[in-house]
BANUFI-16653 format. One record per residue (C-alpha): residue number from 1; x, y, z. Coordinates in pm, 1 decimal, padded with zeros to 6 digits, always signed. Example, Ala and Ser with C-alpha at 12.3 -4.5 7.8 and 13.67 -1.06 7.14 Angstrom:
BEGIN
+-----+----------+----------+----------+
! seq !     east !    north !       up !
+-----+----------+----------+----------+
!   1 ! +01230.0 ! -00450.0 ! +00780.0 !
!   2 ! +01367.0 ! -00106.0 ! +00714.0 !
+-----+----------+----------+----------+
//
This chain:
BEGIN
+-----+----------+----------+----------+
! seq !     east !    north !       up !
+-----+----------+----------+----------+
!   1 ! +01803.0 ! +01240.0 ! -02507.6 !
!   2 ! +01663.5 ! +01437.3 ! -02804.2 !
!   3 ! +01670.1 ! +01815.0 ! -02792.3 !
!   4 ! +01353.4 ! +01991.7 ! -02679.6 !
!   5 ! +01265.6 ! +02080.8 ! -03037.7 !
!   6 ! +01257.7 ! +01711.8 ! -03128.7 !
!   7 ! +01000.3 ! +01644.1 ! -02858.2 !
!   8 ! +00762.7 ! +01930.3 ! -02931.5 !
!   9 ! +00580.0 ! +02084.3 ! -03223.0 !
!  10 ! +00485.8 ! +02414.7 ! -03057.1 !
!  11 ! +00276.9 ! +02297.3 ! -02757.9 !
!  12 ! +00204.8 ! +01952.1 ! -02903.3 !
!  13 ! +00409.6 ! +01661.0 ! -02769.5 !
!  14 ! +00528.2 ! +01455.4 ! -03066.0 !
!  15 ! +00490.6 ! +01121.1 ! -02885.1 !
!  16 ! +00122.0 ! +01161.1 ! -02797.9 !
!  17 ! -00175.5 ! +01066.5 ! -03011.9 !
!  18 ! -00337.9 ! +01396.3 ! -03101.3 !
!  19 ! -00714.9 ! +01440.8 ! -03074.8 !
!  20 ! -00814.4 ! +01807.5 ! -03065.7 !
!  21 ! -01065.8 ! +01929.2 ! -02808.8 !
!  22 ! -01272.9 ! +02244.4 ! -02853.7 !
!  23 ! -01267.2 ! +02291.1 ! -02474.4 !
!  24 ! -00974.6 ! +02527.1 ! -02425.2 !
!  25 ! -00886.5 ! +02894.2 ! -02427.9 !
!  26 ! -00594.0 ! +03132.2 ! -02417.0 !
!  27 ! -00375.0 ! +03154.5 ! -02111.3 !
!  28 ! -00379.4 ! +03496.0 ! -01939.3 !
!  29 ! -00103.6 ! +03736.6 ! -02037.9 !
!  30 ! +00208.9 ! +03665.7 ! -01835.9 !
!  31 ! +00098.2 ! +03318.2 ! -01722.5 !
!  32 ! +00396.2 ! +03105.5 ! -01622.3 !
!  33 ! +00326.6 ! +02737.0 ! -01684.6 !
!  34 ! +00498.6 ! +02591.9 ! -01378.0 !
!  35 ! +00246.1 ! +02338.6 ! -01240.8 !
!  36 ! +00150.8 ! +01986.4 ! -01345.4 !
!  37 ! -00187.2 ! +01870.2 ! -01211.9 !
!  38 ! -00256.4 ! +01496.1 ! -01198.0 !
!  39 ! -00610.0 ! +01358.7 ! -01221.1 !
!  40 ! -00779.0 ! +01021.4 ! -01251.1 !
!  41 ! -01075.3 ! +00935.9 ! -01471.6 !
!  42 ! -01264.6 ! +00640.1 ! -01612.6 !
!  43 ! -01594.1 ! +00640.9 ! -01795.3 !
!  44 ! -01815.8 ! +00487.0 ! -01684.6 !
!  45 ! -01646.0 ! +00482.4 ! -01342.9 !
!  46 ! -01438.5 ! +00167.1 ! -01301.0 !
!  47 ! -01454.0 ! +00069.1 ! -01669.3 !
!  48 ! -01130.1 ! +00086.8 ! -01865.8 !
!  49 ! -01026.8 ! +00064.5 ! -02227.6 !
!  50 ! -01318.1 ! +00231.7 ! -02404.5 !
!  51 ! -01326.5 ! +00562.6 ! -02587.7 !
!  52 ! -01565.1 ! +00747.7 ! -02355.1 !
!  53 ! -01294.2 ! +00971.9 ! -02205.4 !
!  54 ! -01177.7 ! +01079.5 ! -02550.9 !
!  55 ! -01541.3 ! +01139.8 ! -02646.2 !
!  56 ! -01602.2 ! +01346.4 ! -02331.9 !
!  57 ! -01301.7 ! +01570.3 ! -02402.1 !
!  58 ! -01410.5 ! +01618.6 ! -02766.3 !
!  59 ! -01781.7 ! +01679.7 ! -02692.4 !
!  60 ! -01887.4 ! +01365.4 ! -02879.1 !
!  61 ! -01998.2 ! +01146.8 ! -02585.6 !
!  62 ! -02341.6 ! +00989.3 ! -02632.2 !
!  63 ! -02516.4 ! +01088.6 ! -02309.7 !
!  64 ! -02762.3 ! +00799.0 ! -02356.9 !
!  65 ! -02493.6 ! +00529.6 ! -02395.9 !
!  66 ! -02470.8 ! +00462.2 ! -02019.7 !
!  67 ! -02687.0 ! +00566.4 ! -01722.4 !
!  68 ! -02389.0 ! +00738.3 ! -01553.2 !
!  69 ! -02341.2 ! +00969.6 ! -01850.2 !
!  70 ! -02672.7 ! +01141.1 ! -01772.0 !
!  71 ! -02515.3 ! +01271.8 ! -01447.9 !
!  72 ! -02243.6 ! +01453.8 ! -01645.8 !
!  73 ! -02453.5 ! +01547.2 ! -01949.4 !
!  74 ! -02347.9 ! +01874.1 ! -02108.1 !
!  75 ! -02015.4 ! +01888.9 ! -01924.4 !
!  76 ! -01749.4 ! +02063.3 ! -02134.6 !
!  77 ! -01406.6 ! +01970.3 ! -02001.0 !
!  78 ! -01065.3 ! +01879.8 ! -02131.4 !
!  79 ! -00718.0 ! +01791.1 ! -02021.1 !
!  80 ! -00391.9 ! +01842.3 ! -02200.1 !
!  81 ! -00308.5 ! +01471.0 ! -02170.9 !
!  82 ! -00467.0 ! +01134.9 ! -02095.0 !
!  83 ! -00266.7 ! +00821.7 ! -02006.6 !
!  84 ! -00445.3 ! +00488.8 ! -02047.3 !
!  85 ! -00380.3 ! +00181.0 ! -01830.3 !
!  86 ! -00140.3 ! +00040.7 ! -02092.4 !
!  87 ! +00062.6 ! +00365.0 ! -02100.3 !
!  88 ! -00085.4 ! +00490.4 ! -02428.5 !
!  89 ! -00072.1 ! +00871.1 ! -02436.1 !
!  90 ! -00329.0 ! +01108.1 ! -02587.0 !
!  91 ! -00314.0 ! +01487.5 ! -02614.0 !
!  92 ! -00624.8 ! +01706.9 ! -02653.5 !
!  93 ! -00504.9 ! +02064.0 ! -02601.5 !
!  94 ! -00188.7 ! +02246.7 ! -02707.4 !
!  95 ! +00010.8 ! +02302.7 ! -02386.2 !
!  96 ! +00054.0 ! +02667.9 ! -02477.5 !
!  97 ! -00324.0 ! +02700.2 ! -02423.9 !
!  98 ! -00546.0 ! +02665.8 ! -02117.4 !
!  99 ! -00728.6 ! +02331.2 ! -02087.1 !
! 100 ! -01041.3 ! +02302.1 ! -01871.6 !
! 101 ! -00935.0 ! +02041.2 ! -01614.9 !
! 102 ! -00892.9 ! +02203.4 ! -01272.1 !
! 103 ! -01213.1 ! +02398.3 ! -01211.1 !
! 104 ! -01227.1 ! +02609.1 ! -00895.3 !
! 105 ! -00875.5 ! +02566.2 ! -00758.6 !
! 106 ! -00581.1 ! +02724.7 ! -00581.6 !
! 107 ! -00215.6 ! +02628.8 ! -00537.2 !
! 108 ! +00106.8 ! +02810.7 ! -00442.1 !
! 109 ! -00092.0 ! +03122.9 ! -00358.8 !
! 110 ! -00257.2 ! +03140.2 ! -00700.4 !
! 111 ! -00621.1 ! +03075.9 ! -00787.2 !
! 112 ! -00753.1 ! +02936.4 ! -01115.8 !
! 113 ! -00491.2 ! +02667.7 ! -01169.9 !
! 114 ! -00605.2 ! +02616.2 ! -01529.6 !
! 115 ! -00430.5 ! +02943.7 ! -01608.9 !
! 116 ! -00077.6 ! +02817.1 ! -01548.2 !
! 117 ! -00088.0 ! +02439.1 ! -01533.8 !
! 118 ! -00070.4 ! +02131.5 ! -01752.1 !
! 119 ! -00346.8 ! +01878.1 ! -01679.5 !
! 120 ! -00272.5 ! +01506.6 ! -01703.8 !
! 121 ! -00551.7 ! +01251.2 ! -01662.2 !
! 122 ! -00463.9 ! +00894.1 ! -01566.3 !
! 123 ! -00713.4 ! +00621.9 ! -01653.6 !
! 124 ! -00823.5 ! +00495.5 ! -01314.1 !
! 125 ! -01040.7 ! +00551.5 ! -01010.7 !
! 126 ! -00966.5 ! +00788.7 ! -00725.0 !
! 127 ! -00804.5 ! +00588.3 ! -00451.5 !
! 128 ! -00732.7 ! +00284.1 ! -00670.3 !
! 129 ! -00386.3 ! +00188.7 ! -00790.8 !
! 130 ! -00235.5 ! +00268.1 ! -01127.2 !
! 131 ! -00035.3 ! +00050.5 ! -01366.3 !
! 132 ! +00344.6 ! +00048.6 ! -01417.8 !
! 133 ! +00313.9 ! +00156.6 ! -01785.3 !
! 134 ! +00119.5 ! +00463.2 ! -01669.4 !
! 135 ! +00399.1 ! +00566.6 ! -01433.2 !
! 136 ! +00657.5 ! +00513.0 ! -01708.3 !
! 137 ! +00464.0 ! +00729.1 ! -01957.4 !
! 138 ! +00389.9 ! +00988.7 ! -01689.0 !
! 139 ! +00757.2 ! +01023.2 ! -01592.1 !
! 140 ! +00863.3 ! +01058.6 ! -01957.3 !
! 141 ! +00593.1 ! +01318.5 ! -02016.3 !
! 142 ! +00679.6 ! +01519.3 ! -01702.3 !
! 143 ! +01047.0 ! +01523.1 ! -01802.5 !
! 144 ! +00953.2 ! +01643.0 ! -02152.2 !
! 145 ! +00726.2 ! +01912.8 ! -02007.7 !
! 146 ! +01009.8 ! +02033.7 ! -01785.7 !
! 147 ! +01227.6 ! +02076.7 ! -02095.6 !
! 148 ! +00972.8 ! +02314.1 ! -02248.8 !
! 149 ! +00815.3 ! +02485.6 ! -01943.6 !
! 150 ! +00954.4 ! +02603.0 ! -01606.1 !
! 151 ! +00782.1 ! +02322.4 ! -01413.3 !
! 152 ! +00832.3 ! +02379.0 ! -01041.2 !
! 153 ! +00534.4 ! +02193.0 ! -00888.5 !
! 154 ! +00344.1 ! +01866.9 ! -00929.3 !
! 155 ! +00011.9 ! +01831.8 ! -00746.0 !
! 156 ! -00299.7 ! +01619.7 ! -00758.2 !
! 157 ! -00646.5 ! +01753.8 ! -00821.2 !
! 158 ! -00706.1 ! +01669.5 ! -00454.7 !
! 159 ! -00437.5 ! +01922.5 ! -00353.7 !
! 160 ! -00556.3 ! +02214.0 ! -00566.5 !
! 161 ! -00928.3 ! +02160.5 ! -00493.1 !
! 162 ! -00937.0 ! +01998.4 ! -00145.2 !
! 163 ! -01280.8 ! +01895.6 ! -00028.3 !
! 164 ! -01415.7 ! +01917.6 ! -00382.7 !
! 165 ! -01189.8 ! +01663.6 ! -00555.3 !
! 166 ! -01014.1 ! +01346.8 ! -00432.3 !
! 167 ! -00814.6 ! +01236.8 ! -00733.9 !
! 168 ! -00584.5 ! +01077.5 ! -00808.2 !
! 169 ! -00616.6 ! +00967.2 ! -00444.7 !
! 170 ! -00426.3 ! +00743.3 ! -00204.9 !
! 171 ! -00368.7 ! +00472.5 ! -00466.7 !
! 172 ! -00133.0 ! +00699.0 ! -00660.5 !
! 173 ! +00233.2 ! +00625.2 ! -00582.7 !
! 174 ! +00388.8 ! +00971.1 ! -00540.7 !
! 175 ! +00716.0 ! +00818.8 ! -00419.8 !
! 176 ! +00746.3 ! +00620.3 ! -00744.2 !
! 177 ! +00697.6 ! +00935.3 ! -00953.8 !
! 178 ! +00955.5 ! +01126.5 ! -00744.3 !
! 179 ! +01205.5 ! +00840.4 ! -00783.7 !
! 180 ! +01147.3 ! +00814.9 ! -01157.8 !
! 181 ! +01196.4 ! +01186.8 ! -01214.0 !
! 182 ! +01470.3 ! +01249.1 ! -00959.6 !
! 183 ! +01323.2 ! +01591.9 ! -00886.0 !
! 184 ! +01350.4 ! +01746.9 ! -00537.5 !
! 185 ! +01077.1 ! +01642.9 ! -00296.0 !
! 186 ! +00961.9 ! +02002.0 ! -00243.1 !
! 187 ! +00833.3 ! +02008.2 ! -00602.3 !
! 188 ! +00563.6 ! +01756.2 ! -00510.6 !
! 189 ! +00243.5 ! +01816.3 ! -00314.3 !
! 190 ! +00254.5 ! +01465.7 ! -00163.1 !
+-----+----------+----------+----------+
//
């Protein structure tokens, strides 16, 4: 396996397609990036393969292009990473910075999970299943993140914002991710 330096250019993962988002900020002083937060997204909901997610994270989405987009008009969000159904990986925010993916949240006794987490969006619907190439890319990415950051926890948006968020939902195969990574079970929320 390549050394950590071969995988990263500062907080940019060399094997992701880079598309910079303006929706980020500095991490608080002393923030320890030890949490990976998994999400699911598709725009419009249930439609896969388009560029709407990339456009949302880069503030270029045409709010008039689909009726659903009116319900999220003006939303300024981002994630560090986005994994499409075919396993293709995109990165929007340098992992050394704070992406805007978690919202009001709390995990391991800490609020504001954006401060010390890496957000990974999986193309899909909450509760629906995900594709094998997504799990493969996700496991490779998590392993690479653990080489650069002291990752100690992996949780879903549903775990850090219960009652407000339900993703990635019951269709996500937590056991498959644990097996692929070989990390201790206590590192995972589910």
